[in-house]
C-alpha positions in Angstrom: -181.6 -103.5 99.2 -183.9 -101.2 97.3 -181.5 -99.2 95.1 -183.1 -97.2 92.2 -186.0 -95.3 93.7 -183.7 -92.8 95.2 -182.6 -92.0 91.7 -186.3 -91.4 91.0 -186.3 -88.9 93.9 -183.2 -87.2 92.7 -184.5 -87.0 89.2 -187.9 -85.6 90.4 -186.1 -83.0 92.5 -183.9 -82.1 89.5 -186.9 -81.7 87.3 -188.6 -79.5 89.9 -185.5 -77.2 89.8 -185.7 -77.0 86.0 -189.4 -75.9 86.3 -188.5 -73.3 88.9 -185.8 -71.8 86.7 -188.1 -71.5 83.8 -186.5 -74.3 81.7 -188.5 -76.9 79.9 -188.3 -80.3 81.5 -188.6 -83.5 79.5 -192.3 -84.3 78.6 -191.9 -88.0 79.4 -189.7 -90.0 81.7 -189.6 -93.8 81.5 -188.7 -95.8 84.6 -188.4 -99.6 84.3 -187.3 -102.5 86.5 -188.0 -104.1 89.8 -191.7 -105.2 90.3 -191.3 -104.9 94.1 -190.3 -101.2 93.8 -192.8 -100.3 91.0 -195.8 -99.6 93.3 -193.9 -97.1 95.4 -192.4 -95.4 92.4 -195.8 -95.3 90.7 -197.2 -93.5 93.6 -194.3 -91.1 93.7 -194.7 -90.5 90.0 -198.5 -89.9 90.3 -197.9 -87.2 93.0 -195.1 -85.6 91.0 -197.3 -85.5 87.8 -200.0 -83.8 89.9 -197.6 -81.0 90.7 -196.2 -80.9 87.2 -199.1 -81.6 84.7 -196.8 -81.0 81.7 -194.8 -84.1 82.6 -195.7 -87.8 82.2 -193.8 -90.6 84.0 -194.2 -94.1 82.7 -193.4 -96.7 85.3 -193.0 -100.3 84.0 -192.1 -103.4 86.0 -190.2 -106.3 84.6 -187.5 -107.1 87.0 -184.2 -105.5 88.2 -182.3 -106.9 85.2 -184.7 -105.2 82.8 -184.3 -101.9 84.7 -180.5 -102.1 84.3 -180.7 -103.2 80.7 -183.2 -100.5 79.7 -181.2 -97.8 81.4 -178.0 -98.9 79.8 -179.6 -99.0 76.3 -181.3 -95.7 76.7 -184.8 -97.1 76.7 -185.4 -95.8 80.2 -184.0 -92.8 82.0 -184.2 -94.5 85.4 -183.8 -98.2 86.4 -185.4 -99.7 89.5 -183.2 -102.4 91.1 -184.1 -104.2 94.3 -180.7 -105.7 95.1 -177.2 -104.7 95.8 -175.0 -103.9 92.8 -172.8 -106.6 91.5 -169.1 -106.0 90.9 -169.6 -105.4 87.1 -172.4 -102.9 87.9 -170.4 -100.7 90.3 -169.7 -98.1 87.6 -173.4 -97.3 87.4 -174.8 -94.5 89.6 -176.7 -96.2 92.5 -178.9 -94.3 94.9 -180.3 -96.4 97.8 -183.8 -95.5 99.0 -184.6 -98.0 101.6 -183.9 -101.5 102.9 -186.6 -104.0 102.9 -187.3 -106.6 105.6 -187.2 -110.3 104.9 -189.1 -112.9 106.9 -188.5 -116.6 106.9 -191.4 -118.9 107.8 -191.2 -122.5 108.7 -194.0 -124.9 109.4 -195.3 -125.0 113.0 -194.3 -128.7 113.3 -190.6 -127.8 112.5 -188.6 -127.9 115.8 -186.1 -125.2 114.6 -186.2 -122.2 116.9 -184.1 -119.9 114.7 -181.5 -119.8 112.0 -178.3 -117.7 111.8 -177.6 -115.4 108.9 -175.0 -117.9 107.7 -177.5 -120.8 107.8 -180.0 -118.8 105.8 -177.3 -118.0 103.2 -176.4 -121.7 103.2 -180.0 -122.8 102.6 -180.6 -120.2 99.7 -177.2 -120.9 98.1 -177.9 -124.7 98.1 -175.0 -125.5 100.5 -177.5 -126.7 103.2 -180.2 -128.9 101.9 -181.4 -130.9 105.0 -182.9 -129.8 108.3 -180.5 -131.9 110.3 -177.7 -129.7 109.0 -179.2 -126.8 111.0 -180.2 -128.7 114.1 -183.6 -130.1 113.0 -184.9 -133.5 112.0 -183.6 -135.5 109.0 -185.7 -134.1 106.2 -185.1 -132.1 103.1 -185.3 -128.3 103.1 -187.6 -126.9 100.5 -186.6 -123.2 100.1 -189.3 -121.2 98.4 -188.8 -117.7 97.0 -189.8 -115.4 94.2 -188.4 -116.9 91.0 -185.3 -115.0 89.9 -183.4 -115.9 86.7 -180.0 -116.1 88.5 -178.1 -116.6 85.2 -179.0 -113.0 84.3 -177.3 -111.7 87.5 -174.2 -113.8 86.9 -173.6 -112.8 83.3 -172.5 -109.2 83.0 -173.6 -108.9 79.4 -177.3 -109.8 80.1 -177.9 -107.3 83.0 
């Protein structure tokens, strides 16, 4: 789930209404967080700045945990997060923008025709570690993904 960019949209629209009512908007907005969302938000920021030349929007990647931490600490006005909120984060204001697609790829020699959602969860949580556990040959599963420091997500004080 891509969560924070909708907050960017809401903030941009809010700033537009300040301009239209003759009020001064902040001169600079800092947005930090998810590197997967940053390109989209950067383009949105560029277009918004074009319409409002007195405003600068600084978009910085660094991961969802950074976006959450920077926003909580007041270092950023908006945090970009590319995952669902965890229980200890529910008190924050979340604005979903979109859902992204995930594609799993296996080698062409792998006889597996498909995996259920539960099997995929089992592979990525470490509960399933061999192909024969999901109907394949006896061989280890090597799950490859973008490196994520899971401990940051599990510790409420670090996010």
